[in-house]
N, C-alpha and C positions, 0 to 999 in steps of 0.2 A: 502496500500500500503504500503543494503542501506548504505563501509567506507564513512562517510559523508564529503562532501566538505564544505568549508566555504560558507555561504549563498550567498555572492556576486558572488563568482566564479560559484556556482550552477546556479544562475540566468542567468549569461552571457552564460554559456554552454547551458542552456535550450533555450535561445533565438536564439543562433546560430543553434542549432539542428532544431528548428522550421522553421527557415528561409532557411536553406541550405539543408534540407533533400531531397535527390534525390536518388531513388533506383538505385543500381548498381549490380543487380542480375547477376549471371553467373560468379562470381569472386571467388577467394580463399581468405582465411583470416587466421590469427594466431589461431583462435578458431575453425577451421574446425574439425569435428569429432563428436563423439556421447558422450553425457554427462548425468550423473545421478545426480540429486540433493540430498544433504544430508537432508533427510526428504522431505516433500511436495509431494512425489510420482510422480515426473516428469522425463521424458526422453526428452532431447533436441538433435535433429539431425541437425548439421550445415554443409551445403554443397551447392555449386553453388550459393552463395549469399543469401541463405534462412536458416532461423532457424525455424524448425518445432518442436512444443512441443506436447508431448503425456502424457495423464493422465494414470497412471498405478495403478493397484491393484494386489493382488494375483490371481484375476480371470479375469483380463481384461487389455487391452492397447488400448486407444481410442485417435485419433488425436484431439487436442484441437485447436491450431491455428498455422498459418504459417506467419512469419514476414520476411521482406526483409531487407538486409543490405543497410544502407542509405548512407554511405560514407566510405572512407578508414580508416584503423585502426589509432587510436590516437598514439602518441609517446610511450605510455606505453602498446600498444597492445590492448587497449579497442576497441571493435567494437559495433557500434550501430545498432539496428534492430527496424523496425517500419512498418508503413503503410502510406497511403496517407495523414494522418493527422499529422504525425510526429513520433518522436522516442518514443518507448514503453519500451524497455529494452536494457541493455548493457551486453556483455559477455567479459571476459578477461581471459587469461591464467596466473596463478600465478607462482612465481619462483619455487615452488615445483612440477611443471607440473600438478597441479590440476587447478581448475578454479573457477571463481566467477561470479555469475549472479546478476544483479541489476534490479529489476522491478522499473522503474522510478516512483517516488512518494512515494515509500516505504523508510524506514529509515535505512536499513542495507542490506548488501550483503547476498546471499545464496551460500553456498559452492557447488562446482561441482566436481564430480569425473569422470575421463574418463573411458569409457567402450569400449571394442573392436569393437562392432558393435551394430546395432539396434536389440533389443531383437526380437526373432522370433514372439512373440505374437503381436508385433506392425506391423507386415507385413501382417496380415490377418484380415479380418473384424470381428467385434464382433457381434454375433447374436442380433437382435432387437426383443425380445419377452418379455413378462411380467416377467418371472422368471429371465432372465438375467439382466433386468433393476433393479429388486429388489436386486439381488446379488451384482451388481456393487455399488448400493447405500449403502447397508449395509456394504460392505467391505471397502468402502472409509472412513466411519466413524470409523469402527473397527480399521483401520490401521493408521488414522491420527488425530482423534478428540482429542482436548487438555484437555477435562474436564471429561473424563470417570471416573477417580479415584476421582477427586474433587467432582463430583456430586453423587458418589457412585452408578454408573450405571452398570448394568450387561448387556452389549450389546449382549452377546450370548443369554441371556434370551429374549431379544427383538426379535432376529431372530427366536428363537423357538416359540414365540407367533405369529409372523406375517407371517413367510415364508409359513406355511401350507395354508394360505388364498390366495396364489398366484398360478395360474396355467396358462396353455396356453390360456385359455378362459377369463382370467381376463381383464376387459375393462379398457381403460385409466382412466375413472372416478374412478373406484374401486381402481386401482393402486395408483392414486394420493391421495385418502383418506387414504390408508394404509401408504404411505410414510409420510404424514402429521401426522398421529397418532403416528408414530415412533419418530418424532423429537419434537412434541409439548411438551412432558414432560421435555425436556432438558432445557426449559426456557432460551434459548440462542438466542439473536437477530441475531447472525451470522449463525444460523442453519436455512436455508431457502430453498425453492424450487420454481422454476418458470416453470410452465408447460402450454405451449401454452397461453391461456388467463386467467390462474389462477395462483395465487402466495400465498405463506404463509411464514411468518417468525415468529419464536417463540419470547417470551419476558420473562424477569424475573418475577416470580410470584409477584403480587402486584404492578407492574409497568405499565406504559402506553407506547404506541408507537404512530406514526404519524397517525394511523387510529383512535385512541381514542381522539386525540386533533388536531384540525385543525391548521396547520401552519399559514394560513392566519388569522384566528381568533386570535391566540396568538400574532402575530406580530402587528395586528391592535390594539389590546388591549394595548400593550406596547406603541405604537406610540400615541394612544389617551391619555394615561397617561402623556407621555412626553409633548405633546402639551398643554393639558388642565390643568394639575396639576403642571407641572414643568415649564410651559411657554417657552418651547423650540420652536423656530421659524423656525429652519432649520434642517431637517434630510436628510443628503446626502446618497445616495445609490450608490453602486459600484458592480462590478463583477457579472453582471447578477442578480442584486438585492439580492445577497447572503451575502453582507457585507453592513453595515450601520454605519454612524458616526454622532454624535451630540455633541455640546458643552452644558454641563449642568450647572446649577447654582452652585456657590461655587467653581469654578475653576476646575470642574471635566470633564473629557472626557468620552463619552459613545461609545464603539465599539461593534457592534453586528455582530457575524459570525454564519450564519445558516448552513453552510456546508464548507467542505474543498475540493470541487470539483465543476465541471460544471460552472466555472467562465467565460469561453469563450462560446459564443452562438453556434459556429460552430462545436466544438468538445470537447472531454473531456480527451485529452491526457495531461500528466503532464507538458510538456514544455509550452504549451499555457496557462494553468492555472497558472503556476508559473509566467509567464510574466505579466499576468493580476494582480496577487496579488502584485507583486513588484510595479507596477504603482499605485495601490490602496494605498499601505502602504506609498509610497513616498508622495502621496497627503495628507494623514492623519498625518503622523509623520513628520511634518515640525519642524524646530528648534524653530520657534516662538511659535507654539502650545505646544511643549514639555516644553519650558520654562514657559509657563503659567499654565500647569497642576499642580494641587495640588494632584490629584489622577486620576487613569484611571480605569473605569469599563469595563470589557470585558464580554459580555453577550453571553454565549454559551448554554443557557437553552434549545434551540430547535436547536440542531446541529446534522445532520444526518450522519456525518462522511465524508470520502473521503481519501485524501492522507496525510499520516503522515508528509511528508516533507513540506507540506504547513503550517502545524501547527508549525513546527520548524522555518520556515521563520518568522512567527509572533513573536515567542519567541525570535528570534535573535534581534528584535528591542527593547528588554526590559532588556538588560544586557550589562555590560561593560566587563565581564569576561566569558570565556568559562566554562561550567559546565555540569555534566552528566544529560541528560534528563531522561533516563531510560536505562535499559538493557533488552535484549530479547533473547529468544532461541526457537527453534522449536522441536516438537516431531520428532524423526528420526528413530524409530524402529517399524515396523508394528505390532509386537507381544508383545511389552513391552511399555505400555502407560507412564511409568515412565522414559523412555530413551529420552534424548534430545541432540541436537547438540551443537555446540560451542556457548557460551554466547557472544552476541554482545553488545558493549557499544555504545550508541547513544548520541551525544554531541550537546548542543546548543552553537553555535558559534556567537559572536557578529557581527551584521551587520556593514558594512563599510559605515556608514552614521549616521544621527541623531538617537539617541536612548533615550528612556525614562527609568529612573532609580528609579523613585519614587514609592509611594504606588500603588498597583494593587489589584483590587477586581474581582474575578471570580464569575459569576452567573451560577449555574449548576442545572441540574435536571435529572430525569430518562429519559428525551428526549435528553440528551447529550450522544451520542453513538459513539463508535469506534474511529475515528480520533479526534472527539471532546474530547474523554477521554484521548487519548495519548497526546493531547495538554495540557489538564489539568495536566496530570502527568509530562509533560515536564516543567510545571511552578512550580512544588513543590520544585525543587532545586534552584529556583531563590532566590537572596538576594536583597531586603527583600522578604520573601515568601509572596505570595498573600493570603488575606483572601478569604474564599469560602462561598458563601451564596446561600441558596436554599435547594435542596435535593440531595441525592446521585446520581451519574451517573448510567447508565444502567449496566455496568459491562461486556463489550465485547471489548477487546483491540486488538486481533490478526487481522492481515490482512485477509480479506475475501479470502479463498481459493476456487475459483470457479471451479466447475467440470461439465462435461457433461455426460449424460446417452446415451446409444445407440439410444434411441428414439428422441434425440435432446433436451430433457428437461435439464435445468441447475439447479444446487443446490450449496449451499455454506456451509462452516463450518470453524471453527477456529482450527489451529494446533499449535499456538505459545502461549508463556507466556511472559508478560511484567512485569518488576519489577521496582518499584519506586526507587529513589536514596537511600532510607533507606532499600531496599530489600523487601518491601511489594508487594505482588501480589494481585491486586484488582479485578482480574477476578471473575465474578459471583456476587460479592457484590457491586462493584462500588466504586468510590472515594467519601467519605462522605464530607459534608460541615462542615465548622467550626461554622457556624450559620444556624440553620434550620428554614426555612420559607416556607409557601405555594408557589407553582409555578403552574400557569395556571389552578387553580381549577375553577369549574363553577362559584363560587361566585366572584373570582378575575376577570375572563374574563367578566362577565356580568357587573361589576361595574368599569371596567378598573382600578382596584386596582393593585398595584405591590409591595407586601411586600418585595420581594427580593431586588428590585432596591432601595426601600426606607429604607432598614434596616440601623440602625445607624452605622456610621463609626466614632468611638470615636475620632481618631486623627484629623478628618476633620470637625466634627460637622454635623448637619443635613442640608438638602437642604433648609429647610424653616426657 
């Protein structure tokens, strides 16, 4: 999943949106009209209190989703759109008569350009046949994928290899296998396809994903180690069991975050998740506990991602001064993979409440993915910088760009690049640790060993 608001203001806004969202369809707003995103391949038509998004390529225009205006424009003209669960996105007209789209939970705005009318291709149905489905899939990657050059991929050669295999008689099973064969070599966890009851996501060569390591087994092994070896008596869980906290020996805190999404049992919209996270962090980051901490361990070794903004909320509790989390830009030319839109700077802003400023240690692994990685990146600019223990993260930072095929299948890809405060782009390679240790290996899981958690912390001494 952005100009960033201070964390406290963002939380208040999110809570208000969740509580007050009431569709007011059939109205007019300052953002009425047709808009094209700079990059991303979206057309958004706003009229009669509805915002309809279309996925476009050079060969197709497919409706993606329709959201309803939730309330009147804010004083700055920002209009919120969402569904029965709450707000999903905002649109506003900028002073230059352009526009800005914010997908709630993401970390930066997307530029909008007005267009005179809905493109003609968006007014007619797209054929649902195997060849057209193949062409839409291939064209979406050709026109948006962020790593064609980085991975030295000839996507035209991929088309030449697989397009002859598809014809009017190609079965869904055959088409699925062909599409998977196209993206498997990308080694990119954001290159995925969900086809009815089947799904596939690639991964970086030599790394694991959640199908290789059981989340339950990993967490149970960590908790066994905490209880049996470190004599921890109380592990608190929050946010639909996706956040855990324990006081460790030696004046250390242990905060585990296994995702930046699905914190609320009823829905997965950002305002609800943000409100849950705020309550959780308020419970953990009490002034008394912060005063007692000699160090804080943040365990994101098994973090499957989610909303970047939630990671920024956590980072806001760990600084007294604003600093650059990262910068990001998106590919914006369908025929030039080296062309990108405006570079956006994302900032960590201190939370208006208790904050911890002492030593932090991050535990990471190849199972640290997407928003888990952008959180790691957002911590690199902190003072003092955290130590990082474990293994390198997976190496996929971009917001998932989810698209649909005419047959209803969905697929994702990344079209953005994120840059650390020093300008490094960790896409594909992941953020390396400062101290390398095994993470969730068969031996460690079987013996509830935890080399990363137990790694020496020179300024604090050992647990034992």
